[in-house]
C-alpha positions in Angstrom: 0.0 0.0 0.0 1.2 3.5 -0.8 2.6 5.5 2.2 0.4 8.5 1.3 -2.7 6.4 1.2 -1.9 4.8 4.6 -1.2 8.2 6.1 -4.5 9.5 4.7 -6.4 6.6 6.1 -4.6 6.9 9.5 -5.4 10.6 9.7 -9.1 9.7 9.2 -9.3 6.7 11.5 -7.3 8.0 14.5 -9.8 10.9 15.3 -12.8 8.6 14.7 -11.4 6.0 17.0 -10.6 8.6 19.7 -14.1 10.0 19.5 -15.6 6.5 19.8 -13.4 5.7 22.8 -14.4 9.0 24.6 -18.1 8.3 24.0 -18.0 4.6 24.9 -15.7 5.0 28.0 -17.6 8.1 29.2 -14.5 10.2 29.3 -16.2 13.5 28.3 -15.8 16.3 30.8 -18.7 16.7 33.2 -18.0 20.3 34.3 -18.9 23.4 32.4 -17.6 26.9 32.5 -21.1 28.6 32.3 -23.1 29.6 35.3 -26.5 29.4 33.8 -28.5 26.2 32.9 -29.0 25.2 29.3 -32.6 24.7 28.4 -33.7 21.2 27.4 -36.1 22.3 24.7 -35.6 25.0 22.1 -37.5 28.2 23.0 -37.7 31.1 20.6 -39.0 34.4 21.9 -40.5 37.1 19.6 -38.0 39.8 20.5 -36.7 42.6 18.2 -32.9 42.7 18.4 -32.7 46.5 18.1 -29.1 46.0 16.8 -28.2 44.3 20.1 -26.2 41.1 20.0 -27.8 39.6 23.2 -30.7 40.2 25.4 -31.2 39.5 29.1 -34.9 38.7 29.5 -36.8 38.7 32.8 -39.9 36.5 32.6 -42.6 38.6 34.4 -46.0 36.8 34.1 -49.2 38.3 35.4 -49.2 36.3 38.6 -45.7 36.8 40.2 -45.6 38.6 43.5 -42.5 39.4 45.6 -40.2 37.4 43.4 -40.9 39.5 40.4 -40.5 42.8 42.4 -37.1 41.7 43.5 -36.1 40.6 40.0 -37.3 43.9 38.5 -34.9 45.7 40.8 -32.2 43.3 39.8 -32.9 43.9 36.2 -32.3 47.7 36.7 -29.0 46.8 38.5 -28.0 44.6 35.6 -28.4 47.5 33.2 -25.9 49.5 35.3 -23.6 46.6 35.9 -23.2 45.9 32.1 -21.2 49.2 31.9 -19.5 49.4 28.5 -21.3 46.3 27.3 -24.7 48.0 27.6 -24.5 49.1 24.0 -24.4 45.4 22.9 -26.9 44.0 25.4 -30.5 44.9 26.1 -32.4 44.1 29.3 -36.0 43.2 28.5 -39.0 42.6 30.8 -41.2 39.9 29.1 -44.6 40.9 30.6 -47.1 40.2 27.9 -48.7 36.7 28.0 -47.5 34.6 25.1 -47.5 31.0 24.0 -44.2 30.3 25.7 -45.4 31.4 29.1 -48.7 29.5 28.8 -46.9 26.3 28.0 -45.0 26.7 31.3 -41.6 26.5 29.6 -40.2 29.7 31.1 -40.1 29.9 34.9 -41.7 33.0 36.5 -39.1 35.4 37.8 -36.2 33.8 36.1 -33.6 35.6 33.8 -32.8 34.2 30.4 -29.9 34.9 28.0 -31.4 35.3 24.5 -29.4 35.8 21.3 -30.3 38.3 18.6 -32.6 35.9 16.8 -34.7 35.3 19.9 -33.3 31.8 20.8 -33.2 31.3 24.6 -29.7 30.0 25.5 -29.3 30.0 29.2 -31.6 30.1 32.2 -30.9 31.7 35.6 -33.4 30.8 38.2 -34.4 33.0 41.1 -32.9 32.0 44.5 -34.9 33.1 47.6 -31.7 33.7 49.6 -30.5 37.2 48.6 -26.8 36.1 48.7 -27.5 33.1 46.5 -29.5 35.3 44.1 -26.6 37.8 44.0 -24.2 35.0 43.0 -26.6 33.8 40.2 -26.7 37.4 38.8 -23.0 37.6 39.1 -22.7 34.4 37.1 -25.1 35.8 34.5 -22.8 38.8 34.0 -19.7 36.6 33.7 -21.5 34.4 31.1 -22.5 37.6 29.2 -19.0 38.9 29.1 -17.6 35.6 27.9 -20.2 35.6 25.1 -19.4 39.1 24.1 -15.7 38.4 24.1 -16.2 35.3 22.0 -18.4 37.3 19.5 -15.7 40.0 19.3 -13.0 37.4 18.4 -15.0 36.0 15.4 
């Protein structure tokens, strides 16, 4: 067999064999670098991008008492905390009833990271403990900055 052909076949088979071994032996990393939780189902919101790359959406349904009041204040603080990134990110309060909320897919009082096409990417659930909720929002900001840095590098 020709050396070039053997090298070509080897270059194809080695990565395939490595991928099969990682999957079969469950060697994939279990930790992630994001702080939010990926949604299990695809959810698309009818948002207008307004030339913003990302949106932070707060789900505020009609029946959401103290949780939503706290999260509304947190949304205002997020606008300030974005600083120089506020030109690329919009903070949106999703208040009108829509099909997504009626299906129960979005949790009341939770923040969501949404791309410019309306696709919900990450979910940040409300924590009743103020310190825990502060850490969740801090994680949201860290994730947002990572996404903006990644988008800038493309």
